C-alpha positions, 0 to 999 in steps of 0.5 A, spaced: 325 312 432 330 318 432 328 324 436 329 329 430 323 326 427 318 327 433 312 332 431 312 338 436 305 338 436 304 332 440 307 334 446 302 340 446 296 336 445 298 332 451 299 338 455 292 341 453 289 334 455 292 333 462 290 341 464 283 339 461 282 333 465 285 337 471 279 342 470 274 337 470 276 333 476 276 339 480 269 342 478 266 335 479 270 335 486 267 342 488 260 340 486 260 334 490 263 338 496 258 343 496 252 339 495 253 335 502 252 340 507 245 342 503 243 335 503 245 334 511 241 340 513 234 338 509 235 331 512 235 335 519 229 339 518 225 333 516 227 329 522 225 335 527 219 336 523 217 329 524 219 329 531 215 335 532 209 332 529 210 326 533 209 330 539 203 333 537 200 327 535 202 324 542 199 330 546 192 330 541 191 322 543 192 323 550 185 323 553 184 330 557 184 329 565 177 327 568 175 332 573 170 329 578 164 334 579 162 335 586 155 333 588 150 339 589 149 341 596 142 341 599 142 349 598 143 348 591 138 343 590 133 347 594 134 353 589 133 348 583 127 346 586 125 353 587 126 355 580 122 349 577 116 351 582 116 358 580 116 356 572 110 351 574 106 356 578 106 361 572 102 356 569 097 356 574 091 361 575 092 368 578 085 370 580 081 367 586 074 368 583 068 363 583 071 359 577 077 358 581 073 356 588 068 351 584 074 348 581 079 347 587 074 347 593 072 340 594 066 341 598 064 348 599 064 350 592 059 355 591 055 360 596 049 355 596 054 350 599 056 354 604 049 355 606 048 348 607 054 348 611 051 353 616 044 350 616 047 344 619 050 348 625 044 352 626 040 346 626 044 343 631 044 349 635 037 350 635 036 343 638 041 345 644 038 352 645 031 349 646 034 344 651 037 350 654 031 354 655 027 348 657 032 347 663 031 355 664 024 354 665 025 348 670 030 351 674 026 358 674 033 362 674 035 367 669 040 363 665 045 367 660 043 368 653 049 371 650 052 367 644 059 369 646 058 366 653 058 359 649 064 361 645 068 362 652 065 355 654 068 352 648 075 355 649 075 353 656 074 346 654 079 346 648 085 348 653 083 343 658 088 337 659 086 330 657 081 331 652 077 326 649 073 325 642 066 325 646 068 331 650 071 335 644 065 334 640 060 335 646 063 341 649 066 345 643 062 343 637 055 343 641 057 350 644 059 353 638 053 351 634 049 354 640 053 360 639 052 361 632 044 360 632 043 365 638 048 370 634 044 369 628 037 370 631 040 376 634 042 380 628 037 377 623 041 373 618 048 370 617 050 375 612 049 380 618 053 377 623 059 380 625 066 378 622 070 377 628 064 373 631 064 368 625 072 368 625 072 366 632 067 360 630 071 358 625 078 358 629 075 354 635 072 349 630 079 348 626 083 347 633 078 342 635 079 338 629 086 338 630 086 336 637 081 330 634 086 328 629 092 328 634 088 324 639 087 319 633 094 318 632 096 318 639 091 312 640 093 308 633 087 310 630 086 313 623 087 321 622 084 321 616 077 319 619 077 327 621 080 329 614 073 331 611 070 335 616 077 339 617 077 340 610 070 343 610 071 347 615 077 351 612 073 351 605 067 354 609 072 359 612 075 361 605 068 361 602 065 366 607 071 371 607 071 371 599 063 372 599 064 378 605 069 381 601 065 381 594 059 384 598 064 389 601 067 391 595 060 392 592 058 397 597 064 401 597 063 402 589 056 404 590 058 409 596 063 411 591 058 412 585 053 415 590 053 420 595 059 425 594 064 425 600 063 418 603 069 415 605 071 408 603 077 407 606 074 403 612 071 398 608 077 397 604 081 396 610 077 391 613 077 387 606 085 387 606 084 383 613 079 378 610 084 377 604 090 376 609 085 371 613 083 367 606 091 366 605 092 363 612 086 359 611 089 357 604 096 355 607 092 351 612 088 347 607 094 346 603 098 343 609 092 339 611 092 336 604 100 335 604 100 331 610 094 327 608 098 325 602 104 323 606 100 319 610 097 315 604 102 310 602 097 304 600 093 308 594 098 312 590 092 315 586 089 318 592 096 320 594 097 324 588 090 327 588 091 330 595 098 332 592 095 335 586 090 339 591 095 342 595 099 344 589 093 348 586 092 351 593 099 353 595 100 356 588 094 360 589 097 363 595 104 364 591 100 368 586 097 372 591 103 374 595 109 374 591 112 367 592 110 366 599 116 362 603 111 358 607 108 356 601 114 354 597 117 350 603 111 345 603 111 345 595 118 343 595 115 336 598 109 336 594 113 337 587 117 330 590 111 327 591 108 328 584 115 327 581 115 320 584 108 318 582 109 320 575 116 316 575 111 310 577 106 311 571 112 312 566 114 305 568 107 302 568 106 305 561 113 302 559 111 295 562 104 295 558 108 297 552 112 291 553 107 286 554 103 289 548 109 288 543 110 281 546 102 280 544 103 283 537 099 288 539 102 294 535 097 299 536 097 298 544 104 298 544 105 304 540 100 308 545 103 306 551 110 307 548 108 314 547 105 315 554 111 313 557 115 317 553 111 323 555 111 321 562 119 320 563 120 327 560 115 330 565 118 327 570 125 329 568 122 336 568 120 336 575 127 333 577 133 336 580 140 335 578 142 328 580 135 325 580 134 328 573 140 324 570 138 317 574 131 318 570 135 320 564 138 313 564 132 309 564 129 314 558 135 313 554 134 305 554 126 306 553 128 310 546 133 305 544 127 299 545 122 304 541 127 304 536 129 297 536 121 295 536 120 300 530 125 297 526 123 290 527 116 292 525 118 296 519 122 290 517 117 285 518 112 290 514 117 290 508 118 282 508 110 281 508 110 286 502 115 282 498 111 276 499 105 279 496 
């Protein structure tokens, strides 16, 4: 073909097409190079985020370090027991009156009981006095008639070494009975007897019974042989002082309401002394019952009875003298005795419930499960840290057993209902 015949537009079109292709290729290349860094950054962010989440998840899944708790010290346990006792004491009677004496004294509950107690010693004293007077007539000598002489004779025997039962009963009890009878004859009645004389009478008798118990223990006998006599002396002493306070306050009130200017300060002072003596005797009586409870290891019911008696006596002291330290110290041990007995009763009720379940006695099982539950809760309320957790383990097992039994009973009832 001749060059002259080529159309001039054709080269122009070819150039335009090449330029357009170059522009398109450059644009595409630019777009691709711009997108790559963005994609890489997003990928990096996702990787970092994933790593952080993995670390957090790992930390959350790791169990916290176990810190072993140190057991409470003896001092801390004593404080815990004291708090338990304070809460219990707050629920006890606050006033020592005829109602309280009638409920918590065992032998001398009323003024009439006190009269019977004194009449026994007065009767014995009269016999010894009659014999003493006959001896005086036979000897034709003037013998001593002062009641305090016979008290001193009793005191001398108490201080002698190697005393035995016969010596104490004859030399101390007989002399004190004679002294009481002769003093009562002189002042015309027990109510008119000097407070100091009566107090000394009780003091010597108490020491005698303490010595009789010591002799019984030393010789391998039964110390509780003298428990009733020991308790009766202490209760008589408490009742005598209570009645004297009552009469003295009545006299003081009558003086205050009567003649103007009469002082009652002396009467009130002596009343305070008698109140202190009551507290001392209640503490002594509580300790006697506590020791009897400790000694009793066969009859658990009697052991608990002694412990309960001691608790109420010592709780009254705490009500009267703002948490007496001496009383609290004994109450801690009594609390342990009561707690152990309740724990024993709880286990017994649990066992009875199991036997009732095995026998198919639903009512008996339910009642014993309920009693066991209540006793376990009460036991835990009397327990300090450590002991409380041990009992709680048993309690949890008991509750699971009850739930399983109730579930089985309901399933059985549903089956019977469907069959009907």
